[in-house]
C-alpha positions in Angstrom: -62.9 -18.1 -36.2 -60.4 -16.4 -33.5 -60.9 -12.8 -33.2 -57.9 -10.8 -34.7 -55.3 -9.3 -32.6 -55.4 -5.6 -31.9 -52.1 -5.2 -33.5 -53.3 -7.2 -36.9 -56.6 -5.2 -36.9 -54.7 -2.0 -36.9 -52.5 -3.3 -39.8 -55.4 -4.2 -41.8 -57.1 -0.7 -41.4 -53.8 1.1 -42.0 -53.0 -0.8 -45.2 -55.5 1.0 -47.8 -54.4 4.4 -46.2 -50.8 3.7 -47.1 -51.7 2.6 -50.5 -53.6 5.8 -51.3 -50.8 8.2 -49.8 -48.0 6.2 -52.0 -50.1 6.8 -55.2 -50.8 10.4 -53.9 -47.1 11.0 -53.5 -46.2 9.2 -56.8 -48.7 11.3 -58.9 -47.5 14.7 -57.3 -43.6 13.9 -58.1 -44.3 13.0 -61.7 -46.4 16.4 -61.9 -43.6 18.2 -60.1 -40.8 16.7 -62.3 -42.6 17.3 -65.6 -43.6 21.0 -64.6 -39.9 21.9 -63.6 -38.1 20.2 -66.5 -40.6 21.6 -69.1 -40.1 25.1 -67.4 -36.3 24.8 -67.4 -36.2 23.7 -71.1 -38.7 26.2 -72.0 -36.9 29.2 -70.5 -33.7 28.9 -72.6 -35.6 27.7 -75.8 -38.2 30.6 -75.9 -35.9 33.3 -74.9 -33.4 32.2 -77.6 -30.7 33.7 -75.5 -27.2 32.3 -74.2 -27.0 34.7 -71.5 -25.5 33.2 -68.3 -28.3 34.7 -66.3 -30.8 32.6 -68.3 -28.9 29.5 -68.0 -28.0 29.8 -64.5 -31.9 30.3 -63.8 -32.5 27.2 -66.0 -30.2 24.9 -64.0 -31.6 26.4 -60.8 -35.1 25.1 -61.8 -33.9 21.8 -62.8 -32.1 21.4 -59.7 -34.9 22.6 -57.5 -37.6 20.2 -59.4 -35.0 17.4 -59.0 -34.9 18.1 -55.1 -38.5 18.2 -54.6 -39.0 15.1 -56.8 -36.5 13.3 -54.8 -38.2 14.3 -51.3 -41.5 13.1 -52.9 -40.0 9.8 -54.1 -38.9 9.4 -50.6 -42.3 9.7 -49.1 -43.8 7.6 -51.7 -41.1 4.5 -51.2 -41.7 5.0 -47.1 -45.2 4.6 -47.7 -44.9 1.4 -49.9 -42.4 0.1 -47.4 -44.8 0.5 -44.7 -47.5 -1.3 -46.6 -45.1 -4.2 -47.1 -44.6 -4.4 -43.4 -48.2 -4.2 -42.7 -48.6 -7.2 -45.3 -46.0 -9.3 -43.5 -47.7 -8.8 -40.1 -51.0 -10.0 -41.5 -49.2 -13.0 -43.0 -49.8 -12.5 -46.5 -48.4 -15.7 -48.6 -47.9 -13.0 -51.7 -45.4 -11.2 -50.0 -41.8 -11.8 -50.7 -40.1 -11.5 -47.1 -36.9 -11.5 -48.9 -37.8 -8.3 -50.6 -35.6 -5.3 -49.8 -36.9 -2.1 -48.9 -37.6 0.5 -51.8 -35.1 3.4 -51.4 -34.5 6.6 -53.5 -30.9 5.6 -53.6 -31.4 2.3 -55.5 -34.7 2.6 -57.3 -34.3 3.4 -61.1 -37.2 6.0 -60.3 -35.2 7.5 -57.5 -31.6 9.1 -57.6 -30.3 7.0 -60.7 -33.0 8.3 -62.8 -32.6 12.0 -61.5 -28.8 11.5 -62.5 -29.4 10.3 -65.8 -32.0 13.0 -66.7 -29.5 15.7 -65.1 -26.7 14.3 -67.7 -29.0 14.8 -70.5 -30.2 18.1 -69.5 -26.4 19.1 -69.0 -25.7 18.0 -72.2 -28.5 19.9 -73.8 -27.3 23.1 -72.2 -23.9 22.6 -73.6 -25.0 22.0 -77.1 -27.4 25.0 -77.0 -24.8 27.3 -75.5 -22.0 26.2 -77.5 -23.7 25.0 -80.7 -20.8 25.2 -83.2 -18.6 22.9 -80.9 -21.6 20.6 -80.5 -22.2 20.6 -84.0 -18.7 19.4 -84.9 -18.6 16.7 -82.0 -22.0 15.3 -83.0 -21.4 15.3 -86.8 -18.1 13.4 -86.1 -20.1 10.5 -85.0 -22.9 10.6 -87.6 -23.0 8.0 -90.1 -21.7 8.9 -93.5 -23.7 8.7 -96.7 -27.1 9.5 -94.9 -28.2 12.8 -96.3 -31.4 14.3 -94.6 -33.6 15.7 -97.3 -35.9 18.7 -96.5 -39.5 18.4 -97.3 -40.1 22.0 -96.8 -42.3 23.3 -99.7 -43.5 26.8 -100.7 -47.0 28.1 -100.0 -47.2 31.4 -101.7 -50.5 32.3 -100.0 -48.6 32.2 -96.6 -46.9 35.5 -96.9 -45.2 35.4 -93.5 -43.0 32.6 -94.8 -40.2 33.3 -97.0 -40.7 31.5 -100.3 -37.2 30.0 -100.6 -37.5 26.2 -101.2 -39.7 25.2 -104.6 -40.4 21.6 -105.2 -39.1 22.3 -108.7 -36.1 24.1 -109.4 -36.1 27.0 -111.7 -35.0 26.1 -115.4 -32.1 28.5 -115.1 -30.6 27.5 -111.7 -27.0 26.9 -112.4 -26.6 23.1 -113.2 -25.4 20.5 -110.6 -23.3 22.6 -108.3 -21.7 20.8 -105.3 -23.3 21.2 -101.9 -20.6 23.2 -100.8 -20.5 25.6 -103.5 -24.4 25.9 -104.3 -25.3 29.3 -104.9 -27.3 31.0 -102.2 -30.9 31.9 -102.7 -31.7 35.3 -104.0 -34.4 36.6 -101.7 -37.3 35.2 -99.6 -40.5 36.9 -100.9 -41.4 36.3 -104.5 -44.1 39.2 -105.6 -47.2 37.4 -107.3 -47.2 37.9 -111.2 -50.5 39.8 -110.7 -48.4 42.4 -108.7 -45.2 42.5 -110.4 -43.9 40.9 -113.6 -40.5 42.9 -114.1 -36.9 42.0 -113.4 -36.1 40.4 -110.0 -33.2 41.2 -107.4 -30.1 38.8 -108.0 -27.6 38.2 -105.1 -24.1 39.2 -106.0 -22.4 36.3 -104.7 -19.4 35.5 -106.8 -16.9 36.5 -104.0 -13.2 36.9 -104.7 -11.1 33.8 -103.9 -8.0 35.8 -103.6 -7.2 39.1 -101.9 -4.1 39.8 -104.1 -4.4 42.8 -106.4 -6.8 44.7 -104.5 -6.8 48.6 -104.9 -7.4 50.3 -101.7 -9.6 53.5 -102.0 -7.8 56.8 -102.3 -9.9 58.2 -99.5 -7.8 56.2 -97.0 -5.3 59.1 -97.6 -7.8 62.0 -96.2 -6.9 62.7 -92.5 -10.4 62.4 -91.4 -9.7 63.3 -87.8 -7.6 66.3 -88.3 -10.1 69.1 -88.7 -8.6 72.4 -87.1 -8.0 74.3 -90.4 -10.5 72.5 -92.8 -13.3 70.2 -92.8 -11.3 66.6 -93.6 -14.1 64.7 -91.9 -16.5 66.1 -94.5 -14.1 65.4 -97.7 -13.7 62.0 -96.5 -17.6 61.4 -96.4 -18.0 62.9 -99.7 -15.2 60.8 -101.0 -16.7 57.7 -99.7 -20.1 58.5 -101.1 -18.5 59.2 -104.4 -16.8 55.8 -104.4 -20.1 53.9 -103.4 -22.0 55.7 -106.3 -19.3 55.3 -108.8 -20.7 52.6 -111.6 -23.7 51.6 -109.4 -26.1 54.5 -110.1 -25.6 53.7 -113.9 -26.7 50.0 -113.5 -29.4 51.0 -111.3 -27.6 49.4 -108.3 -27.8 46.0 -109.8 -23.9 45.9 -108.5 -22.9 42.5 -110.0 -23.2 44.4 -113.2 -20.9 47.4 -112.2 -18.1 47.7 -115.0 -16.1 50.1 -112.6 -15.9 48.6 -109.2 -17.0 45.1 -108.0 -19.6 44.9 -105.1 -21.4 42.0 -103.2 -24.3 41.1 -100.9 -24.2 39.3 -97.6 -26.2 35.9 -98.1 -28.8 34.5 -95.9 -30.8 37.8 -95.4 -33.7 36.0 -97.2 -34.7 34.1 -93.9 -37.6 35.0 -91.6 -40.3 37.4 -91.7 -37.9 40.5 -92.4 -36.2 38.6 -95.1 -35.4 40.0 -98.7 -38.2 40.9 -100.9 -37.6 39.9 -104.7 -37.8 43.3 -106.7 -34.8 45.1 -104.8 -33.4 42.8 -102.3 -34.5 45.2 -99.3 -34.8 43.5 -95.8 -36.9 44.9 -92.9 -35.2 47.5 -90.5 -36.4 49.5 -87.4 -39.8 51.2 -87.8 -39.6 55.1 -87.6 -42.1 56.3 -84.8 -44.3 59.3 -85.0 -42.2 62.7 -85.3 -38.9 60.6 -85.3 -38.1 61.9 -88.9 -39.9 65.0 -88.9 -42.1 67.2 -86.7 -45.0 66.6 -89.2 -44.8 62.7 -89.1 -47.8 61.5 -87.7 -47.8 57.9 -88.2 -45.2 55.1 -87.8 -43.4 53.8 -91.0 -41.4 50.7 -91.8 -37.9 51.0 -93.1 -36.2 48.6 -95.6 -32.5 48.4 -96.5 -29.9 46.5 -99.0 -26.2 46.7 -98.2 -23.2 46.4 -100.2 -19.5 45.2 -99.9 -16.6 46.0 -102.0 -14.3 43.6 -103.5 -12.0 43.6 -100.3 -15.2 42.9 -98.0 -16.4 40.3 -100.5 -13.3 38.7 -100.2 -13.7 38.1 -96.2 -17.4 37.4 -97.0 -16.5 34.5 -99.3 -14.1 33.0 -97.0 -16.7 32.9 -94.2 -19.2 31.2 -96.6 -16.5 28.9 -98.7 -18.4 25.7 -97.2 -22.1 27.0 -97.7 -23.2 24.3 -95.4 -20.6 25.2 -92.5 -19.8 28.9 -92.2 -16.3 29.6 -90.7 -16.5 31.9 -87.5 -13.3 31.0 -86.1 -11.4 34.4 -87.1 -13.3 36.8 -88.9 -11.4 39.9 -89.8 -12.1 42.5 -92.6 -9.1 43.6 -94.4 -8.0 47.2 -94.4 -9.8 49.0 -97.3 -13.2 47.3 -96.8 -16.1 49.5 -97.6 -19.8 48.6 -96.6 -22.6 50.8 -97.5 -26.2 50.6 -97.2 -29.1 52.4 -98.8 -32.5 52.6 -96.2 -35.8 53.3 -97.9 -39.1 54.4 -95.9 -43.0 54.1 -96.4 -43.1 57.7 -95.1 -44.9 60.1 -97.5 -43.6 63.4 -98.6 -46.6 65.2 -97.0 -45.5 63.9 -93.3 -41.7 64.1 -94.1 -41.3 67.3 -96.4 -37.7 66.9 -96.9 -38.1 63.9 -98.9 -39.6 65.9 -101.9 -38.8 65.3 -104.6 -38.2 61.8 -103.7 -35.8 59.1 -105.0 -38.4 56.1 -105.2 -38.1 52.2 -105.5 -40.8 49.7 -105.9 -40.5 46.8 -103.3 -42.7 44.0 -102.1 -43.0 44.8 -98.5 -45.6 44.6 -95.6 -48.5 47.1 -95.3 -47.4 47.9 -91.5 -46.2 46.6 -88.4 -49.7 45.4 -87.4 -50.7 44.4 -91.1 -48.0 41.8 -92.4 -49.7 41.3 -95.8 -47.3 42.2 -98.5 -47.8 44.3 -101.6 -45.8 46.4 -104.1 -45.5 49.6 -102.8 -43.2 52.7 -103.6 -40.7 53.4 -101.0 -38.7 56.7 -100.7 -34.9 56.8 -100.1 -34.2 58.3 -96.6 -30.6 57.4 -95.5 -27.3 55.8 -96.3 -24.7 54.4 -93.8 -21.2 53.4 -94.5 -18.3 51.5 -92.9 -14.7 52.0 -94.0 -12.0 49.5 -92.3 -9.4 52.3 -91.9 -6.2 51.2 -90.4 -5.5 54.6 -88.8 -8.2 54.2 -86.3 -6.2 51.1 -84.9 -3.6 53.5 -83.9 -6.3 55.9 -82.3 -8.5 53.6 -80.3 -8.1 50.1 -81.8 -11.6 49.7 -83.2 -10.2 49.8 -86.8 -13.4 51.2 -88.5 -15.0 54.7 -89.3 -18.8 54.9 -89.7 -20.7 57.7 -91.4 -24.4 58.1 -92.3 -26.1 60.6 -94.5 -29.8 61.8 -94.7 -31.5 62.6 -98.0 -32.7 66.2 -98.5 -34.7 66.5 -101.7 -34.4 70.1 -101.3 -31.1 70.5 -102.5 -32.1 69.9 -105.9 -28.9 68.0 -107.2 -29.2 67.0 -110.8 -28.0 63.4 -109.5 -30.7 62.8 -107.1 -28.7 60.4 -105.0 -26.2 63.2 -104.4 -28.9 65.0 -102.2 -27.8 62.3 -99.5 -26.3 64.8 -97.2 -23.6 63.7 -94.6 -25.1 63.7 -91.0 -21.6 62.9 -89.3 -18.7 60.6 -88.8 -17.9 58.2 -85.9 -14.6 56.4 -85.1 -15.0 55.7 -81.4 -17.7 55.5 -78.7 -16.3 58.1 -76.6 -16.2 55.9 -73.6 -15.8 58.6 -70.9 -18.8 60.8 -71.8 -21.5 59.3 -69.6 -24.0 62.1 -69.7 -27.7 61.2 -70.5 -29.3 63.3 -73.0 -31.6 62.1 -76.1 -33.5 64.1 -78.6 -35.9 61.5 -79.8 -38.4 64.1 -81.7 -36.0 66.4 -83.2 -37.0 70.0 -84.1 -33.2 70.8 -84.5 -29.9 69.0 -84.3 -28.5 69.1 -80.9 -24.5 68.8 -81.2 -22.6 67.4 -78.0 -19.4 69.3 -77.9 -17.9 66.9 -75.1 -17.4 64.4 -78.0 -14.1 63.6 -79.3 -14.8 60.6 -81.8 -17.8 61.7 -83.3 -18.4 64.9 -85.6 -21.8 66.0 -86.5 -22.6 68.3 -89.5 -23.6 71.8 -88.6 -24.9 72.7 -92.0 -28.4 73.9 -92.2 -28.9 72.0 -95.3 -29.1 68.8 -92.9 -32.7 68.3 -91.8 -33.1 68.4 -87.9 -31.6 64.9 -86.8 -32.3 63.0 -83.4 -28.9 61.4 -83.4 -27.8 58.9 -81.1 -27.5 58.5 -77.4 -26.0 61.8 -76.0 -25.1 63.1 -79.5 -23.3 60.0 -81.0 -23.7 59.6 -84.5 -26.9 57.8 -85.6 -29.1 58.1 -88.7 -32.7 59.2 -88.8 -34.1 55.7 -89.1 -31.9 54.6 -86.2 -32.6 54.3 -82.6 -32.0 57.5 -80.6 -30.4 55.6 -77.5 -27.7 54.0 -79.4 -25.0 55.0 -81.9 -23.9 53.3 -85.3 -20.5 51.9 -83.4 -22.4 51.0 -80.4 -25.2 49.1 -82.3 -22.5 47.2 -84.9 -20.0 46.4 -81.9 -22.5 43.8 -80.8 -22.0 41.9 -84.2 -21.1 38.2 -83.0 -22.0 34.6 -83.4 -23.5 33.1 -81.4 -25.8 36.0 -80.8 -25.8 36.7 -77.0 -26.8 40.2 -76.6 -29.1 42.6 -77.7 -27.9 45.4 -80.2 -28.9 48.0 -77.4 -29.2 47.7 -73.4 -32.8 49.1 -73.9 -34.0 46.3 -76.4 -33.8 43.7 -73.4 -36.6 43.1 -70.8 -34.5 44.3 -67.9 -33.8 47.9 -67.2 -30.6 49.2 -67.2 -29.7 52.5 -66.0 -28.3 55.0 -68.6 -24.7 55.9 -68.0 -24.1 53.0 -65.4 -21.0 50.7 -65.8 -23.4 48.1 -67.2 -24.9 50.4 -69.9 -21.4 51.5 -70.8 -20.7 48.1 -71.8 -22.5 49.0 -74.9 -20.4 51.9 -75.5 -16.7 50.5 -75.2 -14.2 50.9 -77.8 -13.8 47.3 -79.0 -10.9 46.2 -80.9 -11.3 45.2 -84.4 -12.2 41.4 -84.4 -12.8 41.4 -80.8 -16.3 39.6 -79.5 -19.0 41.8 -77.6 -19.5 38.6 -75.2 -17.2 35.8 -73.7 -17.9 32.3 -75.7 -18.9 34.3 -79.1 -17.0 34.8 -82.0 -16.6 38.2 -83.5 -18.0 39.3 -86.9 -15.9 42.1 -87.0 -18.8 45.0 -86.6 -20.9 43.3 -89.5 -24.3 42.9 -88.3 -25.3 41.1 -91.6 -22.6 38.7 -91.3 -23.9 38.0 -87.7 -27.5 37.7 -88.7 -26.7 35.6 -91.8 -25.1 33.0 -89.9 -27.7 33.0 -87.2 -30.5 32.7 -90.0 -28.6 29.8 -91.3 -28.3 27.8 -88.3 -32.1 28.4 -87.7 -32.9 27.1 -91.2 -30.7 24.2 -90.7 -32.3 23.2 -87.4 -35.7 23.4 -88.9 -34.4 20.8 -91.4 -33.8 18.4 -88.6 -31.0 19.8 -86.3 -27.4 18.8 -86.2 -28.1 15.7 -88.3 -29.4 18.0 -91.2 -26.0 19.4 -92.0 -26.0 17.8 -95.3 -29.6 18.8 -96.4 -30.3 20.7 -99.5 -29.7 24.4 -99.7 -33.2 26.1 -100.3 -33.4 26.7 -104.2 -33.0 30.1 -105.4 -35.9 31.7 -107.3 -35.2 33.2 -110.7 -37.9 34.8 -112.9 -38.6 37.7 -115.2 -35.7 39.5 -117.1 -32.0 38.1 -116.1 
């Protein structure tokens, strides 16, 4: 046999090395692609936020990963092409001499594949960022008469999951309602019979279908912001309080039975860990930290609340939820005369918060603590009441259109009607945009009133227990966060939810009083969204949260294609 030429010998030696390098680059490029695509998708999914910075970072990761992938693909194809060259020089009969060289420009696993993945990724980003528009587009193409049924069942032992979807309907569920008008679930957490066997909470959801004939509250004639000669702000708050109590105290807050004034609840508060419990319909609020409520408070205590809308507000609520499977967020504005109030109850004991004694107590099926999620029937004590009033006079003052007020319970006042021990903390109709001083009083021993504020009035009475208030003395209740304010927090009400209710609730530190910080302390116009590409829910956080909860539930049933899935069945038990 004739000896091999030097060039042939070299080609024979290089061939296996080139193959090894080709396999190496191929493995690395696949690993890089999987890592960066997964990271890009996980970033937006885990954060559950449509902020522009999150989207931009996700896109940047995808683009960077694609660039590295293409470079490694180039190296892979180069080694394969070199192999083919060596085979041809060896005269291998199995090599197709007409075979073109591998190229990232033409191979499916090169640039064409990256472009296809990029289109899919971009579509996913758009669907996630603009879910309502995507839903309308996707359901347009969905085949009709193909409902997706939910197989979600109730696990009563799993306390962290809301008990909202029983395999069998309760006997007294209303008969055969259409999907679009089926009743909303009453609550999410059903107390076991061995713990409680009394009446259960019923959602007041027979929303008015017309806004004709409503009577606006008389207190809208009280000039709350004219206080030179008398305390009109206090008259206003006491009149609102009496309006909220009328008929509701007598029926023990079962507001659907109020013979004087109709009141309604916001739907879809039952979903999630903090959802409605089944005795009083209370939902989780913020936890009161040590010494937040009183200097003698040594432990953290959870707070629970339930809110009510008058008939004018109930009409707007019903219009948003006309189609129970497709809430209308296009132009939400509450009419003048809307009144919303919320009662807040605390786990705090009277020995740690003495002004709660003698208490107003409600039984509720709630968590033991932040650390222990197991629920039990506990006695909670009335701590606070918040109100929102749609008052057209504020439109002429600063455009916000809303008056906020809050009250703190003081049992030491000794009123014969215990709920009247709720003493006004103050009133707010604007965010005082020009007041940027940084001051807080998180562990109050006395109430510090800021004289610079012109759109907040704080009660100077000694009957009011010491209050931490909000940022720089703006209005906030005892259970609320000291770095915010009533109006600031509610101004973030929108869908999709894109911003935290306070700048300090995010991971990134924002300097207090800075221009970015003051975004949360602007005077938003009535019906103006906090963020671009969102829809305002007109200062109603419960409406915003309810719509958000609904879309979370719908996606758990199968995403966009589950639009016709059945609503969770309400649970009815005990005395109706």
